[in-house]
N, CA, C and O atoms as a MOPAC input file, in Angstrom:
PM7 MOZYME 1SCF
protein

 N     17.08800 1    15.68900 1     3.53600 1
 C     17.36000 1    14.22000 1     3.90300 1
 C     16.47300 1    14.97400 1     6.07400 1
 O     16.79700 1    16.02700 1     6.62300 1
 N     15.86400 1    14.34400 1     6.40500 1
 C     15.13800 1    14.09600 1     7.61200 1
 C     16.16500 1    13.89200 1     8.27700 1
 O     16.90600 1    12.91300 1     8.19100 1
 N     16.30500 1    15.18800 1     9.27100 1
 C     17.07500 1    15.66600 1    10.61400 1
 C     16.99900 1    15.48000 1    11.95900 1
 O     17.81900 1    15.50700 1    12.87700 1
 N     15.40300 1    15.21400 1    11.83600 1
 C     14.61900 1    15.91700 1    12.80200 1
 C     13.66200 1    15.46300 1    12.91900 1
 O     12.85900 1    15.48300 1    11.98600 1
 N     13.28000 1    14.68300 1    14.50000 1
 C     11.31400 1    14.21100 1    14.52900 1
 C     10.49200 1    15.31200 1    13.98800 1
 O      9.43800 1    14.94300 1    13.47100 1
 N     10.76900 1    16.76100 1    13.99000 1
 C     10.07900 1    17.80100 1    13.40800 1
 C      9.75700 1    17.56500 1    11.80400 1
 O      8.65400 1    17.30800 1    11.32000 1
 N     10.65800 1    17.67600 1    11.30600 1
 C     11.47000 1    16.35600 1     9.67800 1
 C     10.34800 1    15.53300 1     9.54900 1
 O      9.40700 1    15.53700 1     8.75600 1
 N     10.64700 1    14.82900 1    10.49600 1
 C     10.18400 1    13.67400 1     9.67200 1
 C      8.55800 1    13.24000 1     9.88100 1
 O      7.72900 1    12.41100 1     9.50600 1
 N      8.78100 1    14.80700 1    11.04700 1
 C      6.53500 1    14.69100 1    11.12600 1
 C      6.30200 1    15.18300 1    10.11700 1
 O      5.07900 1    15.07900 1    10.21000 1
 N      6.43700 1    15.62100 1     9.25400 1
 C      6.64100 1    16.67300 1     8.54800 1
 C      6.47900 1    16.23300 1     7.18800 1
 O      5.73300 1    16.79500 1     6.38600 1
 N      7.43200 1    14.87000 1     6.84500 1
 C      7.89700 1    14.26400 1     6.13600 1
 C      6.19300 1    13.25700 1     6.12200 1
 O      5.46300 1    12.89100 1     5.20100 1
 N      6.15700 1    13.18100 1     6.89600 1
 C      5.70900 1    12.14200 1     7.28500 1
 C      3.71700 1    11.85900 1     6.76200 1
 O      2.95900 1    10.91400 1     6.54200 1
 N      3.67500 1    13.51100 1     6.79200 1
 C      2.35100 1    14.19900 1     6.17100 1
 C      1.87800 1    14.63700 1     5.13400 1
 O      0.70200 1    14.71500 1     4.77800 1
 N      3.39200 1    15.11700 1     4.31600 1
 C      2.75300 1    14.57200 1     3.52200 1
 C      2.70700 1    12.90200 1     2.41800 1
 O      2.31700 1    12.81900 1     1.25300 1
 N      3.18200 1    11.91400 1     3.20100 1
 C      2.20400 1    10.95800 1     2.16900 1
 C      1.43500 1    10.34900 1     2.18200 1
 O      0.73300 1    10.64700 1     3.14800 1
 N      0.94700 1     9.36600 1     1.52500 1
 C     -0.19900 1     8.39800 1     0.51800 1
 C     -0.92400 1     8.41300 1     2.23100 1
 O     -0.34400 1     8.44000 1     3.31600 1
 N     -2.47900 1     8.38000 1     1.88600 1
 C     -3.32300 1     8.00200 1     3.19200 1
 C     -3.18300 1     6.74200 1     1.92700 1
 O     -3.11100 1     6.54800 1     0.71400 1
 N     -3.22800 1     5.72200 1     4.05800 1
 C     -3.12700 1     4.93200 1     3.89500 1
 C     -4.75900 1     3.52200 1     3.07500 1
 O     -5.96000 1     3.44100 1     3.33400 1
 N     -4.13100 1     2.98400 1     2.41500 1
 C     -4.80500 1     2.30800 1     1.97000 1
 C     -5.39400 1     1.07700 1     2.53600 1
 O     -4.99300 1     0.72100 1     3.64400 1
 N     -7.01500 1    -0.18200 1     1.43100 1
 C     -7.44700 1    -0.47600 1     2.67000 1
 C     -6.53300 1    -2.09400 1     2.50000 1
 O     -5.72200 1    -2.20000 1     1.58000 1
 N     -6.79200 1    -3.35500 1     3.54000 1
 C     -6.39500 1    -4.03600 1     3.50400 1
 C     -6.49400 1    -5.41800 1     1.90800 1
 O     -6.52400 1    -6.64900 1     1.89800 1
 N     -6.50600 1    -4.79800 1     1.25500 1
 C     -7.08100 1    -6.06000 1     0.10300 1
 C     -5.59400 1    -4.88400 1    -1.42000 1
 O     -4.89600 1    -5.12300 1    -2.40500 1
 N     -5.90300 1    -3.95900 1    -0.70200 1
 C     -4.71700 1    -3.07800 1    -1.43900 1
 C     -3.17600 1    -2.88400 1    -1.13100 1
 O     -2.27200 1    -2.09900 1    -1.41800 1
 N     -3.37800 1    -4.04100 1    -0.38100 1
 C     -1.63800 1    -4.11300 1     0.55300 1
 C     -1.43800 1    -5.43500 1     0.20000 1
 O     -0.40300 1    -5.75900 1    -0.38200 1
 N     -2.31100 1    -6.25300 1     0.48200 1
 C     -1.59700 1    -7.79900 1    -0.09900 1
 C     -1.26300 1    -7.72100 1    -1.39800 1
 O     -0.18700 1    -8.07200 1    -1.88400 1
 N     -2.21900 1    -7.24500 1    -1.98000 1
 C     -1.82800 1    -7.60100 1    -3.93000 1
 C     -0.72500 1    -7.07300 1    -4.21700 1
 O     -0.16900 1    -7.55500 1    -5.20300 1
 N      0.04200 1    -5.83800 1    -3.44100 1
 C      0.85400 1    -4.73300 1    -4.15300 1
 C      1.92100 1    -5.49600 1    -3.52400 1
 O      2.93600 1    -5.66700 1    -4.19900 1
 N      1.82600 1    -6.44700 1    -1.25000 1
 C      2.90000 1    -7.31900 1    -1.47800 1
 C      3.24600 1    -8.56600 1    -1.79100 1
 O      4.29500 1    -9.02700 1    -1.34300 1
 N      2.32500 1    -9.39500 1    -2.70200 1
 C      1.91800 1   -10.40100 1    -3.64100 1
 C      3.21000 1    -9.60000 1    -4.45100 1
 O      4.35900 1   -10.03900 1    -4.39300 1
 N      2.67100 1    -7.77300 1    -5.57500 1
 C      3.29500 1    -8.01500 1    -6.91700 1
 C      4.84000 1    -8.22600 1    -6.35700 1
 O      5.61400 1    -9.04100 1    -6.86000 1
 N      5.30000 1    -7.02000 1    -4.78800 1
 C      6.69200 1    -7.03100 1    -5.33600 1
 C      7.38800 1    -8.37700 1    -4.53700 1
 O      8.43200 1    -8.68700 1    -5.11200 1
 N      6.96400 1    -9.62600 1    -2.87600 1
 C      7.44700 1    -9.94000 1    -3.47300 1
 C      7.62000 1   -11.68700 1    -5.01300 1
 O      8.30600 1   -12.69000 1    -4.82100 1
 N      6.89000 1   -11.45100 1    -6.10100 1
 C      7.04200 1   -12.34800 1    -6.93100 1
 C      8.20100 1   -12.00000 1    -7.79200 1
 O      8.94400 1   -12.71400 1    -8.46400 1
 N      8.14600 1   -10.18800 1    -7.51600 1
 C      9.97800 1    -9.55700 1    -8.04900 1
 C     11.37400 1    -9.99400 1    -6.86200 1
 O     12.58000 1    -9.76200 1    -6.94900 1
 N     10.58000 1   -10.69200 1    -5.80900 1
 C     11.86900 1   -10.48300 1    -5.07500 1
 C     12.27200 1    -8.92600 1    -3.72200 1
 O     13.18600 1    -8.66200 1    -2.94200 1
 N     10.95800 1    -8.29300 1    -4.13400 1
 C     11.92000 1    -6.82300 1    -3.87800 1
 C     12.02300 1    -7.20400 1    -2.28500 1
 O     11.60100 1    -8.03600 1    -1.48200 1
 N     13.14000 1    -5.66100 1    -2.38500 1
 C     13.89300 1    -5.78900 1    -0.77200 1
 C     14.31100 1    -4.48500 1    -0.06600 1
 O     15.50400 1    -4.55000 1     0.22900 1
 N     13.91500 1    -3.67600 1     0.19500 1
 C     14.25900 1    -2.30700 1     0.36200 1
 C     16.17500 1    -2.66200 1     0.78000 1
 O     16.65600 1    -3.73600 1     1.14100 1
 N     16.89100 1    -1.33400 1     0.55800 1
 C     18.16100 1    -1.41300 1     0.98000 1
 C     17.52400 1    -0.41300 1     2.16000 1
 O     17.12300 1     0.75000 1     2.13500 1
 N     17.68200 1    -1.98300 1     3.77200 1
 C     17.63300 1    -0.70000 1     4.22800 1
 C     18.92700 1    -0.72100 1     5.49500 1
 O     19.83400 1    -1.42500 1     5.05000 1
 N     19.15700 1    -0.38700 1     6.37500 1
 C     20.33800 1     0.20900 1     7.77800 1
 C     19.96300 1    -1.40800 1     8.56000 1
 O     20.66100 1    -2.41600 1     8.66700 1
 N     18.95100 1    -1.19100 1     8.88800 1
 C     18.88000 1    -2.12600 1     9.94000 1
 C     18.03400 1    -2.86600 1     9.87000 1
 O     17.21300 1    -2.27900 1     9.16400 1
 N     17.35400 1    -4.46600 1    10.30500 1
 C     16.32300 1    -5.53300 1    10.09200 1
 C     15.13100 1    -4.52600 1    10.72600 1
 O     15.09400 1    -3.98000 1    11.82900 1
 N     13.55300 1    -4.45900 1     8.89100 1
 C     12.69600 1    -4.14700 1     9.60600 1
 C     11.33800 1    -5.08900 1     9.34100 1
 O     10.86300 1    -5.00200 1     8.20900 1
 N     10.77000 1    -5.85300 1    10.15500 1
 C      9.71600 1    -7.02800 1     9.94800 1
 C      8.55500 1    -6.48300 1     8.82900 1
 O      8.40800 1    -5.29200 1     8.55200 1
 N      8.18600 1    -7.00000 1     8.55600 1
 C      7.08200 1    -7.40400 1     7.81000 1
 C      7.64200 1    -5.66100 1     7.43700 1
 O      7.96100 1    -5.04100 1     8.45300 1
 N      7.78300 1    -4.81000 1     5.98700 1
 C      7.54200 1    -3.99700 1     5.47400 1
 C      6.99000 1    -3.58400 1     4.94100 1
 O      6.47400 1    -2.49300 1     5.18300 1
 N      6.72300 1    -4.65100 1     3.35800 1
 C      5.92200 1    -4.82900 1     3.00100 1
 C      4.35200 1    -5.46100 1     3.37200 1
 O      4.00200 1    -6.61500 1     3.12600 1
 N      3.79400 1    -4.76400 1     3.80400 1
 C      2.43400 1    -5.41400 1     4.83800 1
 C      2.30200 1    -3.72200 1     5.87200 1
 O      1.35500 1    -2.96200 1     6.07500 1
 N      3.29700 1    -3.71200 1     6.17000 1
 C      3.21800 1    -2.27600 1     6.32100 1
 C      2.41100 1    -0.53900 1     6.58400 1
 O      2.90000 1     0.44400 1     6.02700 1
 N      1.05800 1    -0.41500 1     7.57100 1
 C      0.42300 1     0.90000 1     6.95000 1
 C      1.38800 1     2.00900 1     7.77800 1
 O      2.56900 1     1.86600 1     8.09300 1
 N      0.54400 1     3.10200 1     8.01600 1
 C      1.20900 1     3.91800 1     8.11000 1
 C      1.23300 1     3.76600 1     9.79200 1
 O      2.02600 1     2.94900 1    10.26200 1
 N      0.63200 1     4.30900 1    10.42700 1
 C      0.61400 1     3.73000 1    11.44200 1
 C      1.92800 1     2.69800 1    12.09800 1
 O      2.75100 1     3.04200 1    12.94600 1
 N      1.85000 1     1.71600 1    11.59900 1
 C      2.97800 1     1.25200 1    12.29600 1
 C      4.02900 1     1.81200 1    11.46400 1
 O      4.95900 1     2.08800 1    12.22100 1
 N      4.31900 1     2.10500 1    10.28200 1
 C      5.43100 1     2.74500 1     9.91300 1
 C      6.13800 1     3.66200 1    10.57200 1
 O      7.34100 1     3.90500 1    10.47100 1
 N      4.51000 1     4.66800 1    11.94900 1
 C      5.37100 1     5.67700 1    12.30900 1
 C      5.85800 1     5.04200 1    13.73000 1
 O      6.76000 1     5.59400 1    14.36000 1
 N      5.06200 1     3.55800 1    14.32700 1
 C      6.09700 1     3.10900 1    15.66300 1
 C      7.26700 1     2.45200 1    14.94700 1
 O      8.21200 1     2.58200 1    15.72400 1
 N      7.63100 1     1.88900 1    13.99000 1
 C      8.78300 1     1.83000 1    13.62200 1
 C     10.09900 1     2.86000 1    13.24100 1
 O     11.29300 1     2.57700 1    13.13500 1
 N      9.24000 1     4.45500 1    13.04100 1
 C     10.25200 1     5.35600 1    13.01000 1
 C     11.01700 1     5.87300 1    14.84900 1
 O     12.14500 1     6.08100 1    15.29800 1
 N      9.21100 1     5.88400 1    15.53400 1
 C      9.98800 1     6.32500 1    16.21800 1
 C     10.87100 1     5.04700 1    17.81800 1
 O     11.49400 1     5.34500 1    18.83700 1
 N     10.48300 1     3.83400 1    17.27900 1
 C     11.47900 1     2.94800 1    17.69400 1
 C     12.39600 1     2.73000 1    16.93900 1
 O     12.67700 1     1.55000 1    17.15000 1
 N     13.26500 1     3.23500 1    15.94000 1
 C     14.53200 1     3.59400 1    15.55500 1
 C     15.12300 1     4.94900 1    15.82100 1
 O     16.31000 1     5.21400 1    16.01100 1
 N     14.22400 1     5.65800 1    15.80500 1
 C     14.48600 1     7.34900 1    16.68000 1
 C     14.90500 1     7.07100 1    18.32800 1
 O     15.45700 1     8.00400 1    18.91200 1
 N     14.61600 1     5.63900 1    19.17100 1
 C     15.30400 1     5.45300 1    19.97900 1
 C     16.62500 1     4.13600 1    20.50900 1
 O     17.09900 1     3.59500 1    21.50800 1
 N     16.73700 1     4.17300 1    18.80700 1
 C     17.56800 1     2.16300 1    19.44500 1
 C     18.86000 1     3.36300 1    20.56800 1
 O     19.16300 1     4.54300 1    20.39400 1
 N     19.21100 1     2.58300 1    21.41200 1
 C     21.08800 1     2.04100 1    21.58800 1
 C     22.15100 1     2.68400 1    20.68300 1
 O     22.51300 1     2.21300 1    19.60500 1
 N     22.50600 1     3.56400 1    21.11900 1
 C     24.09300 1     3.64000 1    20.33600 1
 C     24.33600 1     2.44600 1    20.09300 1
 O     24.14300 1     2.02900 1    18.95100 1
 N     24.84100 1     1.55700 1    21.14400 1
 C     25.54100 1    -0.25500 1    21.11300 1
 C     24.62500 1    -0.46300 1    20.02900 1
 O     24.94000 1    -0.79600 1    18.88700 1
 N     23.75100 1    -0.29900 1    20.35700 1
 C     23.22800 1    -1.33400 1    19.16500 1
 C     23.66400 1    -0.95800 1    17.81600 1
 O     24.48900 1    -1.55600 1    17.12400 1
 N     22.86600 1     0.34200 1    17.46200 1
 C     23.29400 1     1.00700 1    15.75300 1
 C     24.41000 1     0.47000 1    15.48700 1
 O     24.50600 1    -0.22100 1    14.47300 1
 N     25.48700 1     0.66200 1    16.32400 1
 C     27.17200 1     0.26800 1    15.95500 1
 C     27.04600 1    -1.21900 1    15.31400 1
 O     27.36200 1    -1.54500 1    14.17000 1
 N     26.52100 1    -2.01300 1    16.30300 1
 C     26.30800 1    -3.25000 1    16.43800 1
 C     25.72300 1    -3.72400 1    14.35900 1
 O     26.33900 1    -4.19200 1    13.40100 1
 N     24.53400 1    -3.33100 1    14.54000 1
 C     23.77400 1    -3.61000 1    13.02500 1
 C     23.84800 1    -3.04900 1    12.37400 1
 O     23.12200 1    -3.32800 1    11.41900 1
 N     24.56000 1    -2.01300 1    12.24200 1
 C     25.61100 1    -1.54900 1    11.04300 1
 C     26.31200 1     0.70200 1    10.40900 1
 O     26.11400 1     1.79400 1     9.87700 1
 N     27.55200 1    -0.74200 1    11.52300 1
 C     28.53100 1     0.23100 1    12.59800 1
 C     29.79900 1     0.27400 1    11.13500 1
 O     30.96200 1     0.66400 1    11.23300 1
 N     29.08800 1    -0.27100 1     9.81300 1
 C     29.91500 1    -0.85600 1     9.11500 1
 C     29.89400 1     0.77700 1     7.92400 1
 O     30.61500 1     1.63300 1     7.41000 1
 N     28.95100 1     0.45800 1     8.01500 1
 C     27.95200 1     2.34200 1     7.34100 1
 C     28.68200 1     3.57900 1     7.79800 1
 O     29.23200 1     4.41900 1     7.08500 1
 N     28.59400 1     3.54400 1     9.09000 1
 C     28.97300 1     4.53600 1     9.86200 1
 C     29.95300 1     4.46200 1    11.61900 1
 O     30.38900 1     3.32200 1    11.77900 1
 N     30.12300 1     4.91300 1    12.18600 1
 C     30.70800 1     5.35000 1    13.01200 1
 C     30.10300 1     6.15700 1    14.32500 1
 O     30.40700 1     5.85200 1    15.47900 1
 N     29.16700 1     7.27400 1    13.96100 1
 C     27.93500 1     7.70300 1    14.09700 1
 C     26.91200 1     7.09300 1    14.07500 1
 O     26.21000 1     6.64900 1    13.16700 1
 N     26.82600 1     7.09000 1    15.75200 1
 C     25.11900 1     6.67400 1    15.79200 1
 C     23.63200 1     7.40600 1    15.11300 1
 O     22.83500 1     6.73500 1    14.45800 1
 N     23.50000 1     8.41000 1    15.31100 1
 C     23.00800 1     9.68300 1    14.55600 1
 C     22.96800 1    10.27400 1    13.19000 1
 O     22.24900 1    11.16200 1    12.73200 1
 N     24.10400 1     9.42100 1    12.54500 1
 C     24.48400 1     9.41800 1    11.13600 1
 C     23.52200 1     8.37400 1    11.17300 1
 O     22.47600 1     8.94200 1    10.86300 1
 N     23.21000 1     6.87500 1    11.42400 1
 C     23.19200 1     5.82300 1    10.87000 1
 C     21.52700 1     5.78500 1    11.32800 1
 O     21.22300 1     4.74200 1    10.75000 1
 N     20.27700 1     6.23800 1    11.97800 1
 C     19.29100 1     6.04100 1    12.52200 1
 C     19.06400 1     7.59900 1    11.94100 1
 O     17.93600 1     7.12600 1    11.79900 1
 N     19.02000 1     8.70700 1    11.55900 1
 C     19.10400 1     9.58500 1    10.30600 1
 C     18.58900 1     8.60200 1     9.12900 1
 O     17.41000 1     8.61600 1     8.77800 1
 N     19.32900 1     7.94500 1     8.67900 1
 C     20.33300 1     7.23500 1     6.81600 1
 C     18.42700 1     6.06400 1     7.75700 1
 O     17.33600 1     6.60200 1     7.56600 1
 N     18.44800 1     5.06600 1     8.35700 1
 C     17.43500 1     4.82600 1     8.51900 1
 C     15.59300 1     5.55200 1     8.44900 1
 O     14.50100 1     5.08300 1     8.12800 1
 N     15.98500 1     6.61400 1     8.84100 1
 C     14.27900 1     6.94600 1     8.59500 1
 C     14.18800 1     7.16700 1     7.50700 1
 O     13.10300 1     7.16500 1     6.92500 1
 N     15.49500 1     7.46000 1     6.85200 1
 C     15.18500 1     8.39100 1     4.97400 1
 C     14.78200 1     6.73600 1     4.43500 1
 O     13.75700 1     6.65000 1     3.75800 1
 N     15.23200 1     5.98700 1     4.60100 1
 C     15.15900 1     4.63000 1     3.94400 1
 C     13.88600 1     4.59900 1     4.12700 1
 O     13.01100 1     4.64700 1     3.26300 1
 N     13.71000 1     4.47400 1     5.85000 1
 C     11.77700 1     3.87100 1     5.60300 1
 C     10.73900 1     4.93000 1     5.13100 1
 O      9.65600 1     4.57100 1     4.66900 1
 N     11.08000 1     6.22500 1     5.25200 1
 C     10.46000 1     7.32000 1     4.06200 1
 C     10.15100 1     7.07500 1     3.47800 1
 O      8.98000 1     6.69700 1     3.44900 1
 N     11.06700 1     7.07600 1     2.33000 1
 C     11.59300 1     7.02400 1     0.59400 1
 C     10.79700 1     5.16800 1     0.31000 1
 O      9.78700 1     4.93600 1    -0.35300 1
 N     11.52000 1     4.30700 1     0.93100 1
 C     10.64600 1     3.09500 1     0.53400 1
 C      9.24800 1     2.98100 1     1.15800 1
 O      8.66300 1     2.01000 1     0.68000 1
 N      8.51500 1     3.64600 1     2.06700 1
 C      6.92700 1     3.94500 1     2.49400 1
 C      6.47100 1     4.67400 1     0.87000 1
 O      5.57800 1     4.34600 1     0.08800 1
 N      7.74600 1     6.02700 1     0.77800 1
 C      6.80500 1     7.09800 1     0.37400 1
 C      5.83500 1     6.09500 1    -1.18900 1
 O      4.72900 1     5.88200 1    -1.68600 1
 N      7.72000 1     5.72600 1    -1.35000 1
 C      7.10300 1     4.37100 1    -3.05900 1
 C      6.45200 1     3.53800 1    -2.90000 1
 O      5.88800 1     3.02100 1    -3.86400 1
 N      6.29000 1     3.12900 1    -1.76900 1
 C      5.11100 1     1.66400 1    -1.14900 1
 C      3.90400 1     1.70500 1    -1.21400 1
 O      3.20900 1     0.74200 1    -1.53900 1
 N      3.07500 1     3.90300 1    -0.62600 1
 C      2.32700 1     4.46700 1    -0.36200 1
 C      1.65800 1     4.21300 1    -2.06300 1
 O      0.56300 1     3.83600 1    -2.48000 1
 N      3.14800 1     4.70100 1    -2.82900 1
 C      2.92600 1     5.11300 1    -4.55300 1
 C      2.21000 1     3.61200 1    -4.93800 1
 O      1.07200 1     3.49100 1    -4.48600 1
 N      2.49300 1     2.98900 1    -5.35700 1
 C      1.80300 1     1.17000 1    -5.54200 1
 C      1.16900 1     0.81400 1    -4.63200 1
 O      0.49100 1    -0.21200 1    -4.57500 1
 N      1.27000 1     1.36400 1    -4.07300 1
 C     -0.27000 1     0.66600 1    -3.60700 1
 C     -1.66800 1     1.25700 1    -4.24200 1
 O     -2.65100 1     0.51700 1    -4.21700 1
 N     -1.78100 1     2.60400 1    -4.82500 1
 C     -2.20000 1     3.52900 1    -5.36000 1
 C     -1.90700 1     3.69100 1    -6.83100 1
 O     -2.06700 1     4.74800 1    -7.44200 1
 N     -1.28100 1     2.09300 1    -7.57000 1
 C     -0.82300 1     1.56700 1    -8.91800 1
 C     -0.85900 1     2.98300 1    -9.76500 1
 O     -1.60600 1     3.36600 1   -10.66500 1
 N      0.34600 1     3.64800 1    -9.04800 1
 C      0.61100 1     4.73700 1    -9.99000 1
 C      1.54700 1     4.35800 1   -10.45800 1
 O      2.40600 1     4.02400 1    -9.64100 1
 N      1.92300 1     4.18900 1   -12.00500 1
 C      2.67000 1     3.88900 1   -12.90000 1
 C      3.50600 1     4.37100 1   -12.95600 1
 O      4.18000 1     3.88900 1   -13.86600 1
 N      4.22600 1     5.55600 1   -12.24000 1
 C      5.29200 1     5.90100 1   -11.74400 1
 C      6.06200 1     5.49200 1   -11.02200 1
 O      7.27500 1     5.68100 1   -10.93000 1
 N      5.05100 1     4.62400 1   -10.20400 1
 C      5.57700 1     3.81600 1    -8.75700 1
 C      6.01300 1     2.51100 1    -9.64800 1
 O      7.10800 1     1.94900 1    -9.67100 1
 N      5.25300 1     2.31500 1   -10.10900 1
 C      5.93000 1     0.99000 1   -10.45800 1
 C      7.10000 1     0.86500 1   -12.43000 1
 O      7.60500 1     0.02400 1   -13.17300 1
 N      6.96600 1     1.88700 1   -12.34400 1
 C      8.24400 1     2.33000 1   -14.11600 1
 C      8.84000 1     1.59600 1   -12.39800 1
 O      8.53000 1     0.44900 1   -12.07400 1
 N      9.71900 1     2.53300 1   -11.47600 1
 C     10.44000 1     2.49900 1   -10.59600 1
 C     10.84000 1     1.16300 1   -10.54200 1
 O     11.98900 1     0.89800 1   -10.89600 1
 N      9.86700 1     0.00600 1   -10.04500 1
 C     10.34600 1    -1.57500 1    -9.43000 1
 C     10.52000 1    -1.68100 1   -10.96900 1
 O     11.67000 1    -1.25100 1   -10.88900 1
 N     10.30400 1    -1.96400 1   -12.82600 1
 C     10.33100 1    -2.50600 1   -12.95900 1
 C     11.44400 1    -2.39400 1   -14.05900 1
 O     11.84400 1    -3.06500 1   -15.01000 1
 N     11.83500 1    -0.81600 1   -13.24600 1
 C     12.96900 1    -0.34100 1   -13.84900 1
 C     14.42600 1    -1.15000 1   -12.84300 1
 O     15.60500 1    -0.95700 1   -13.14100 1
 N     14.24000 1    -1.50900 1   -12.36400 1
 C     14.99600 1    -2.15200 1   -10.95700 1
 C     15.06300 1    -3.49700 1   -11.36300 1
 O     16.00300 1    -3.89300 1   -12.05100 1
 N     13.98000 1    -4.37300 1   -10.92900 1
 C     13.38300 1    -5.88400 1   -11.05200 1
 C     13.59100 1    -6.58200 1   -13.27400 1
 O     13.62000 1    -7.77900 1   -13.55900 1
 N     13.66300 1    -5.73700 1   -14.07200 1
 C     12.39900 1    -6.09100 1   -15.26000 1
 C     13.78800 1    -5.71100 1   -16.29600 1
 O     14.50200 1    -6.48000 1   -16.94000 1
 N     13.83400 1    -4.34300 1   -16.17400 1
 C     14.46500 1    -3.78200 1   -17.21000 1
 C     16.19300 1    -4.47700 1   -17.83700 1
 O     16.77800 1    -4.24600 1   -18.89500 1
 N     16.61000 1    -5.41100 1   -16.59400 1
 C     18.09700 1    -5.54700 1   -16.29700 1
 C     18.26800 1    -6.54900 1   -17.79200 1
 O     19.36900 1    -6.99800 1   -18.11100 1

């Protein structure tokens, strides 16, 4: 679990490189057809179209959010604003890693999606 900016930067360095806009759009369309919605604690706009630069901005934004806002939006999860921040950062990194692997057409990544949305 990432708990510091340094750990977050290290985790970012391990993510797959960005793909082109066409692969981003095709993957987004496939996921939208399956009603794929990552389970974030806080709202994240445009996640399925997010590239690495936008992810980094979202991570920085999350780390700089006001404690009162965090408690208002995710106080049911925890009364500790830092725990909310850390969890949101970890969720962003987890789901972006999955998204990046889907964009590269990784069979294992698509198996995760199929297991969640088709095998029920």
